[in-house]
MMTF fields as JSON, N, C-alpha, C and O atoms, coordinates in Angstrom:
{
  "mmtfVersion": "1.0.0",
  "mmtfProducer": "UNKNOWN",
  "numBonds": 359,
  "numAtoms": 360,
  "numGroups": 90,
  "numChains": 1,
  "numModels": 1,
  "chainsPerModel": [1],
  "groupsPerChain": [90],
  "chainIdList": ["A"],
  "bondAtomList": [4, 2, 8, 6, 12, 10, 16, 14, 20, 18, 24, 22, 28, 26, 32, 30, 36, 34, 40, 38, 44, 42, 48, 46, 52, 50, 56, 54, 60, 58, 64, 62, 68, 66, 72, 70, 76, 74, 80, 78, 84, 82, 88, 86, 92, 90, 96, 94, 100, 98, 104, 102, 108, 106, 112, 110, 116, 114, 120, 118, 124, 122, 128, 126, 132, 130, 136, 134, 140, 138, 144, 142, 148, 146, 152, 150, 156, 154, 160, 158, 164, 162, 168, 166, 172, 170, 176, 174, 180, 178, 184, 182, 188, 186, 192, 190, 196, 194, 200, 198, 204, 202, 208, 206, 212, 210, 216, 214, 220, 218, 224, 222, 228, 226, 232, 230, 236, 234, 240, 238, 244, 242, 248, 246, 252, 250, 256, 254, 260, 258, 264, 262, 268, 266, 272, 270, 276, 274, 280, 278, 284, 282, 288, 286, 292, 290, 296, 294, 300, 298, 304, 302, 308, 306, 312, 310, 316, 314, 320, 318, 324, 322, 328, 326, 332, 330, 336, 334, 340, 338, 344, 342, 348, 346, 352, 350, 356, 354],
  "bondOrderList": [1, 1, 1, 1, 1, 1, 1, 1, 1, 1, 1, 1, 1, 1, 1, 1, 1, 1, 1, 1, 1, 1, 1, 1, 1, 1, 1, 1, 1, 1, 1, 1, 1, 1, 1, 1, 1, 1, 1, 1, 1, 1, 1, 1, 1, 1, 1, 1, 1, 1, 1, 1, 1, 1, 1, 1, 1, 1, 1, 1, 1, 1, 1, 1, 1, 1, 1, 1, 1, 1, 1, 1, 1, 1, 1, 1, 1, 1, 1, 1, 1, 1, 1, 1, 1, 1, 1, 1, 1],
  "groupList": [{"groupName": "MET", "atomNameList": ["N", "CA", "C", "O"], "elementList": ["N", "C", "C", "O"], "formalChargeList": [0, 0, 0, 0], "bondAtomList": [1, 0, 2, 1, 3, 2], "bondOrderList": [1, 1, 2], "singleLetterCode": "M", "chemCompType": "L-PEPTIDE LINKING"}, {"groupName": "THR", "atomNameList": ["N", "CA", "C", "O"], "elementList": ["N", "C", "C", "O"], "formalChargeList": [0, 0, 0, 0], "bondAtomList": [1, 0, 2, 1, 3, 2], "bondOrderList": [1, 1, 2], "singleLetterCode": "T", "chemCompType": "L-PEPTIDE LINKING"}, {"groupName": "GLN", "atomNameList": ["N", "CA", "C", "O"], "elementList": ["N", "C", "C", "O"], "formalChargeList": [0, 0, 0, 0], "bondAtomList": [1, 0, 2, 1, 3, 2], "bondOrderList": [1, 1, 2], "singleLetterCode": "Q", "chemCompType": "L-PEPTIDE LINKING"}, {"groupName": "ASN", "atomNameList": ["N", "CA", "C", "O"], "elementList": ["N", "C", "C", "O"], "formalChargeList": [0, 0, 0, 0], "bondAtomList": [1, 0, 2, 1, 3, 2], "bondOrderList": [1, 1, 2], "singleLetterCode": "N", "chemCompType": "L-PEPTIDE LINKING"}, {"groupName": "ARG", "atomNameList": ["N", "CA", "C", "O"], "elementList": ["N", "C", "C", "O"], "formalChargeList": [0, 0, 0, 0], "bondAtomList": [1, 0, 2, 1, 3, 2], "bondOrderList": [1, 1, 2], "singleLetterCode": "R", "chemCompType": "L-PEPTIDE LINKING"}, {"groupName": "PHE", "atomNameList": ["N", "CA", "C", "O"], "elementList": ["N", "C", "C", "O"], "formalChargeList": [0, 0, 0, 0], "bondAtomList": [1, 0, 2, 1, 3, 2], "bondOrderList": [1, 1, 2], "singleLetterCode": "F", "chemCompType": "L-PEPTIDE LINKING"}, {"groupName": "ASP", "atomNameList": ["N", "CA", "C", "O"], "elementList": ["N", "C", "C", "O"], "formalChargeList": [0, 0, 0, 0], "bondAtomList": [1, 0, 2, 1, 3, 2], "bondOrderList": [1, 1, 2], "singleLetterCode": "D", "chemCompType": "L-PEPTIDE LINKING"}, {"groupName": "GLU", "atomNameList": ["N", "CA", "C", "O"], "elementList": ["N", "C", "C", "O"], "formalChargeList": [0, 0, 0, 0], "bondAtomList": [1, 0, 2, 1, 3, 2], "bondOrderList": [1, 1, 2], "singleLetterCode": "E", "chemCompType": "L-PEPTIDE LINKING"}, {"groupName": "ILE", "atomNameList": ["N", "CA", "C", "O"], "elementList": ["N", "C", "C", "O"], "formalChargeList": [0, 0, 0, 0], "bondAtomList": [1, 0, 2, 1, 3, 2], "bondOrderList": [1, 1, 2], "singleLetterCode": "I", "chemCompType": "L-PEPTIDE LINKING"}, {"groupName": "GLY", "atomNameList": ["N", "CA", "C", "O"], "elementList": ["N", "C", "C", "O"], "formalChargeList": [0, 0, 0, 0], "bondAtomList": [1, 0, 2, 1, 3, 2], "bondOrderList": [1, 1, 2], "singleLetterCode": "G", "chemCompType": "PEPTIDE LINKING"}, {"groupName": "VAL", "atomNameList": ["N", "CA", "C", "O"], "elementList": ["N", "C", "C", "O"], "formalChargeList": [0, 0, 0, 0], "bondAtomList": [1, 0, 2, 1, 3, 2], "bondOrderList": [1, 1, 2], "singleLetterCode": "V", "chemCompType": "L-PEPTIDE LINKING"}, {"groupName": "ALA", "atomNameList": ["N", "CA", "C", "O"], "elementList": ["N", "C", "C", "O"], "formalChargeList": [0, 0, 0, 0], "bondAtomList": [1, 0, 2, 1, 3, 2], "bondOrderList": [1, 1, 2], "singleLetterCode": "A", "chemCompType": "L-PEPTIDE LINKING"}, {"groupName": "LYS", "atomNameList": ["N", "CA", "C", "O"], "elementList": ["N", "C", "C", "O"], "formalChargeList": [0, 0, 0, 0], "bondAtomList": [1, 0, 2, 1, 3, 2], "bondOrderList": [1, 1, 2], "singleLetterCode": "K", "chemCompType": "L-PEPTIDE LINKING"}, {"groupName": "LEU", "atomNameList": ["N", "CA", "C", "O"], "elementList": ["N", "C", "C", "O"], "formalChargeList": [0, 0, 0, 0], "bondAtomList": [1, 0, 2, 1, 3, 2], "bondOrderList": [1, 1, 2], "singleLetterCode": "L", "chemCompType": "L-PEPTIDE LINKING"}, {"groupName": "PRO", "atomNameList": ["N", "CA", "C", "O"], "elementList": ["N", "C", "C", "O"], "formalChargeList": [0, 0, 0, 0], "bondAtomList": [1, 0, 2, 1, 3, 2], "bondOrderList": [1, 1, 2], "singleLetterCode": "P", "chemCompType": "L-PEPTIDE LINKING"}, {"groupName": "SER", "atomNameList": ["N", "CA", "C", "O"], "elementList": ["N", "C", "C", "O"], "formalChargeList": [0, 0, 0, 0], "bondAtomList": [1, 0, 2, 1, 3, 2], "bondOrderList": [1, 1, 2], "singleLetterCode": "S", "chemCompType": "L-PEPTIDE LINKING"}],
  "groupTypeList": [0, 1, 2, 1, 3, 3, 4, 5, 5, 6, 7, 8, 9, 4, 10, 0, 3, 6, 11, 11, 9, 11, 11, 2, 9, 10, 12, 4, 7, 10, 6, 11, 10, 10, 4, 3, 2, 11, 7, 4, 8, 13, 4, 6, 13, 6, 13, 10, 12, 4, 7, 7, 5, 6, 11, 10, 12, 6, 0, 11, 4, 13, 11, 4, 7, 7, 3, 7, 11, 13, 12, 11, 4, 8, 11, 11, 13, 7, 11, 12, 13, 11, 10, 1, 14, 15, 9, 15, 11, 8],
  "groupIdList": [1, 2, 3, 4, 5, 6, 7, 8, 9, 10, 11, 12, 13, 14, 15, 16, 17, 18, 19, 20, 21, 22, 23, 24, 25, 26, 27, 28, 29, 30, 31, 32, 33, 34, 35, 36, 37, 38, 39, 40, 41, 42, 43, 44, 45, 46, 47, 48, 49, 50, 51, 52, 53, 54, 55, 56, 57, 58, 59, 60, 61, 62, 63, 64, 65, 66, 67, 68, 69, 70, 71, 72, 73, 74, 75, 76, 77, 78, 79, 80, 81, 82, 83, 84, 85, 86, 87, 88, 89, 90],
  "secStructList": [7, 2, 2, 2, 2, 2, 2, 2, 2, 2, 2, 2, 2, 2, 2, 2, 2, 2, 2, 2, 2, 2, 2, 2, 2, 2, 2, 2, 2, 2, 2, 2, 2, 2, 2, 2, 2, 2, 2, 2, 2, 2, 2, 2, 2, 6, 7, 7, 7, 2, 2, 2, 2, 2, 2, 2, 2, 2, 2, 2, 2, 2, 2, 2, 2, 2, 2, 2, 2, 2, 2, 2, 2, 2, 2, 2, 2, 2, 2, 2, 2, 2, 5, 7, 6, 6, 1, 7, 5, 7],
  "xCoordList": [0.818, 0.0, 0.859, 0.505, 1.995, 2.837, 3.447, 3.625, 3.771, 4.318, 3.256, 3.577, 2.025, 0.93, 0.727, 0.521, 0.786, 0.659, 1.803, 1.584, 3.023, 4.182, 4.04, 4.321, 3.606, 3.432, 2.332, 2.448, 1.265, 0.156, 0.641, 0.341, 1.392, 1.893, 2.938, 3.003, 3.755, 4.718, 3.99, 4.394, 2.914, 2.14, 1.472, 1.471, 0.911, 0.305, 1.366, 1.113, 2.543, 3.635, 4.038, 4.284, 4.105, 4.489, 3.422, 3.753, 2.16, 1.07, 1.08, 0.893, 1.297, 1.344, 2.536, 2.431, 3.655, 4.847, 4.593, 4.959, 3.969, 3.632, 2.653, 2.776, 1.673, 0.687, 1.355, 1.018, 2.301, 3.013, 3.815, 3.848, 4.458, 5.216, 4.304, 4.644, 3.136, 2.18, 1.664, 1.493, 1.414, 0.926, 1.965, 1.615, 3.231, 4.285, 4.346, 4.557, 4.161, 4.144, 2.98, 3.136, 1.813, 0.641, 0.885, 0.533, 1.479, 1.767, 2.699, 2.476, 3.743, 4.674, 3.947, 4.181, 3.069, 2.315, 1.378, 1.288, 0.684, -0.219, 0.579, 0.172, 1.713, 2.563, 2.986, 2.968, 3.363, 3.802, 2.654, 2.849, 1.459, 0.304, -0.036, -0.286, -0.048, -0.366, 0.683, 0.34, 1.95, 3.022, 2.882, 3.026, 2.6, 2.432, 1.246, 1.331, 0.139, -1.034, -0.714, -1.086, -0.031, 0.308, 1.222, 1.032, 2.204, 3.104, 2.339, 2.604, 1.392, 0.604, -0.254, -0.358, -0.859, -1.691, -0.842, -1.25, 0.331, 1.204, 1.677, 1.787, 1.956, 2.346, 1.209, 1.429, -0.011, -1.175, -1.455, -1.994, -1.094, -1.304, -0.301, -0.469, 0.732, 1.752, 2.417, 2.563, 2.814, 3.491, 4.972, 5.534, 5.59, 7.013, 7.794, 7.34, 8.951, 9.811, 10.432, 10.589, 10.773, 11.326, 12.611, 12.823, 13.456, 14.718, 14.464, 15.15, 13.478, 13.155, 12.595, 12.936, 11.745, 11.172, 12.27, 12.279, 13.201, 14.29, 15.174, 15.64, 15.408, 16.238, 15.569, 16.229, 14.27, 13.548, 13.476, 13.573, 13.308, 13.267, 14.595, 14.603, 15.718, 17.031, 17.202, 17.76, 16.722, 16.816, 16.006, 16.455, 14.826, 13.986, 14.663, 14.634, 15.274, 15.972, 17.121, 17.294, 17.907, 19.018, 18.512, 19.119, 17.405, 16.838, 16.368, 16.563, 15.747, 15.316, 16.514, 16.479, 17.574, 18.77, 19.372, 19.761, 19.448, 19.989, 19.085, 19.581, 17.774, 16.821, 17.013, 17.013, 17.175, 17.398, 18.702, 18.753, 19.756, 21.035, 20.896, 21.439, 20.173, 19.977, 19.127, 19.387, 18.113, 17.308, 18.181, 18.063, 19.053, 19.938, 20.883, 21.14, 21.396, 22.319, 21.6, 22.153, 20.362, 19.583, 19.298, 19.406, 18.937, 18.655, 19.9, 19.802, 21.068, 22.314, 22.616, 23.022, 22.42, 22.674, 21.697, 22.086, 20.417, 19.436, 19.764, 19.59, 20.228, 20.6, 21.807, 21.898, 22.719, 23.909, 23.549, 24.123, 22.594, 22.174, 21.34, 21.305, 20.684, 19.844, 20.673, 20.158, 21.933, 22.823, 23.805, 24.491, 23.872, 24.784, 26.18, 26.326, 27.21, 28.579, 28.754, 29.642, 27.933, 28.068, 27.414, 27.497, 26.757, 26.144, 24.681, 24.057, 24.105, 22.691, 21.867, 22.353, 20.619, 19.732, 19.272, 19.244, 18.917, 18.457, 17.038, 16.48],
  "yCoordList": [-1.2, 0.0, 1.259, 2.239, 1.256, 2.449, 2.751, 3.916, 1.711, 1.953, 2.551, 3.387, 2.149, 2.711, 4.172, 5.016, 4.474, 5.863, 6.707, 7.831, 6.179, 6.922, 7.191, 8.296, 6.188, 6.367, 7.393, 8.216, 7.327, 8.27, 9.704, 10.607, 9.905, 11.246, 11.702, 12.886, 10.774, 11.117, 11.586, 12.553, 10.884, 11.252, 12.622, 13.444, 12.864, 14.174, 15.269, 16.343, 15.008, 15.983, 16.285, 17.437, 15.227, 15.428, 16.242, 17.138, 15.939, 16.673, 18.135, 19.028, 18.381, 19.769, 20.519, 21.697, 19.836, 20.442, 20.794, 21.879, 19.882, 20.147, 21.312, 22.154, 21.349, 22.436, 23.776, 24.782, 23.792, 25.042, 25.502, 26.695, 24.57, 24.92, 25.46, 26.427, 24.83, 25.304, 26.688, 27.538, 26.918, 28.228, 29.308, 30.422, 28.989, 29.973, 30.279, 31.426, 29.259, 29.474, 30.354, 31.248, 30.109, 30.936, 32.366, 33.31, 32.539, 33.887, 34.634, 35.808, 33.955, 34.6, 35.003, 36.08, 34.127, 34.423, 35.611, 36.477, 35.656, 36.774, 38.066, 39.104, 38.006, 39.197, 39.724, 40.932, 38.828, 39.239, 39.886, 40.902, 39.301, 39.867, 41.245, 42.178, 41.381, 42.672, 43.711, 44.852, 43.329, 44.26, 44.725, 45.912, 43.785, 44.144, 45.077, 46.034, 44.805, 45.674, 47.075, 48.072, 47.149, 48.453, 49.236, 50.436, 48.563, 49.237, 49.732, 50.829, 48.934, 49.344, 50.562, 51.493, 50.551, 51.685, 52.942, 54.013, 52.823, 53.997, 54.514, 55.722, 53.587, 54.018, 54.759, 55.775, 54.254, 54.892, 56.267, 57.138, 56.473, 57.776, 58.81, 60.005, 58.362, 59.253, 60.093, 61.308, 59.428, 60.108, 60.264, 59.507, 61.239, 61.463, 60.699, 60.542, 60.234, 59.567, 60.612, 61.773, 60.201, 61.111, 61.774, 62.966, 61.015, 61.565, 62.683, 63.705, 62.486, 63.51, 64.758, 65.882, 64.556, 65.681, 66.484, 67.713, 65.79, 66.477, 67.243, 68.338, 66.672, 67.347, 68.639, 69.673, 68.591, 69.789, 70.812, 72.016, 70.34, 71.237, 71.985, 73.185, 71.284, 71.933, 72.938, 74.016, 72.586, 73.507, 74.775, 75.874, 74.637, 75.8, 76.676, 77.903, 76.038, 76.807, 77.613, 78.791, 76.97, 77.677, 78.825, 79.896, 78.599, 79.652, 80.829, 81.983, 80.547, 81.635, 82.432, 83.662, 81.722, 82.412, 83.289, 84.428, 82.769, 83.548, 84.745, 85.831, 84.562, 85.641, 86.76, 87.938, 86.399, 87.4, 88.163, 89.381, 87.446, 88.104, 89.069, 90.174, 88.652, 89.523, 90.75, 91.843, 90.578, 91.719, 92.743, 93.947, 92.249, 93.156, 93.87, 95.064, 93.149, 93.753, 94.815, 95.884, 94.519, 95.494, 96.735, 97.859, 96.53, 97.669, 98.538, 99.765, 97.916, 98.678, 99.445, 100.606, 98.802, 99.491, 100.639, 101.702, 100.43, 101.5, 102.66, 103.82, 102.363, 103.431, 104.186, 105.405, 103.472, 104.105, 104.995, 106.072, 104.546, 105.333, 106.554, 107.549, 106.482, 107.591, 108.817, 109.935, 108.621, 109.754, 109.943, 109.002, 111.169, 111.453, 111.694, 111.884, 111.688, 111.912, 113.257, 113.386, 114.259, 115.549, 115.531, 116.505, 114.411, 114.291, 114.665, 114.588, 115.074, 115.439, 114.295, 113.484, 114.241, 113.183, 113.46, 114.616, 112.451, 112.608, 113.101, 113.293],
  "zCoordList": [0.0, 0.0, 0.0, -0.656, 0.731, 0.776, -0.572, -0.928, -1.33, -2.658, -3.574, -4.419, -3.428, -4.209, -3.839, -4.712, -2.539, -2.09, -2.625, -3.076, -2.58, -3.08, -4.576, -5.04, -5.325, -6.756, -7.035, -7.943, -6.238, -6.38, -6.137, -6.918, -5.052, -4.737, -5.75, -6.083, -6.24, -7.291, -8.546, -9.191, -8.878, -10.063, -9.874, -10.791, -8.696, -8.409, -8.479, -9.027, -7.933, -7.995, -9.423, -9.78, -10.251, -11.655, -12.391, -13.168, -12.154, -12.801, -12.367, -13.192, -11.084, -10.593, -11.183, -11.524, -11.298, -11.881, -13.347, -13.798, -14.085, -15.489, -15.605, -16.494, -14.69, -14.716, -14.441, -15.067, -13.507, -13.204, -14.417, -14.722, -15.107, -16.312, -17.4, -18.083, -17.56, -18.566, -18.201, -19.074, -16.917, -16.476, -16.747, -17.138, -16.544, -16.833, -18.325, -18.718, -19.15, -20.598, -21.006, -21.839, -20.426, -20.727, -20.265, -20.973, -19.094, -18.58, -19.528, -19.823, -20.007, -20.951, -22.234, -22.782, -22.698, -23.923, -23.733, -24.604, -22.604, -22.311, -22.179, -22.699, -21.487, -21.354, -22.72, -22.954, -23.614, -24.951, -25.722, -26.39, -25.631, -26.344, -25.786, -26.549, -24.458, -23.837, -24.215, -24.526, -24.192, -24.541, -25.996, -26.291, -26.895, -28.307, -28.506, -29.276, -27.817, -27.919, -27.388, -28.006, -26.253, -25.677, -26.619, -26.815, -27.195, -28.138, -29.36, -29.852, -29.857, -31.017, -30.685, -31.484, -29.515, -29.103, -28.975, -29.426, -28.367, -28.217, -29.577, -29.786, -30.498, -31.853, -32.528, -33.188, -32.366, -32.982, -32.387, -33.071, -31.12, -30.489, -30.989, -30.745, -31.681, -32.244, -31.151, -31.285, -30.077, -28.97, -29.28, -30.07, -28.659, -28.848, -27.792, -26.659, -28.17, -27.203, -26.276, -26.654, -25.093, -24.085, -24.598, -24.375, -25.275, -25.773, -26.782, -26.767, -27.658, -28.653, -27.962, -28.331, -26.971, -26.231, -25.551, -25.622, -24.889, -24.197, -25.17, -24.857, -26.35, -27.353, -27.82, -27.925, -28.1, -28.548, -27.415, -27.656, -26.188, -25.032, -24.893, -24.619, -25.079, -25.016, -26.151, -25.949, -27.341, -28.47, -28.194, -28.52, -27.6, -27.283, -26.232, -26.327, -25.226, -24.188, -24.799, -24.487, -25.671, -26.319, -27.197, -27.236, -27.898, -28.745, -27.896, -28.278, -26.741, -25.846, -25.336, -25.294, -24.95, -24.459, -25.556, -25.297, -26.767, -27.882, -28.178, -28.475, -28.102, -28.333, -27.306, -27.665, -26.042, -24.995, -25.236, -25.06, -25.639, -25.921, -27.096, -27.064, -28.126, -29.289, -28.938, -29.441, -28.077, -27.634, -26.911, -27.138, -26.041, -25.305, -26.265, -26.112, -27.246, -28.222, -29.052, -29.309, -29.474, -30.256, -29.419, -29.909, -28.16, -27.279, -27.125, -27.138, -26.98, -26.843, -28.12, -28.067, -29.271, -30.549, -30.765, -31.249, -30.407, -30.556, -29.629, -30.002, -28.444, -27.506, -28.038, -27.893, -28.645, -29.199, -30.388, -30.552, -31.223, -32.374, -31.968, -32.692, -30.834, -30.378, -30.044, -30.05, -29.756, -29.405, -30.559, -30.957, -31.096, -32.194, -31.619, -30.412, -32.479, -32.003, -31.293, -30.45, -31.61, -30.938, -29.564, -28.817, -29.232, -27.919, -27.881, -26.823, -29.024, -29.025, -29.58, -30.369, -29.16, -29.625, -31.033, -31.455, -31.756, -33.139, -33.178, -34.259]
}
């Protein structure tokens, strides 16, 4: 009887082990399908990647800084032109 019980429990253990392996395979398959669907949805939304956003953000910051420098330079030149060499305003 003990050998029958051992064989029975061995068989149950093997079936449970096989079921766990199958469940892991199903989980991997579901994960892959969900990941593919999410990627497709994000592609369809036409979102920008973080790296591209950061690059454009840096370009905008540099353009603003250059714009401010040019405004200051124009203001200085206009102030210089407002006064003639004799010291009188135009």
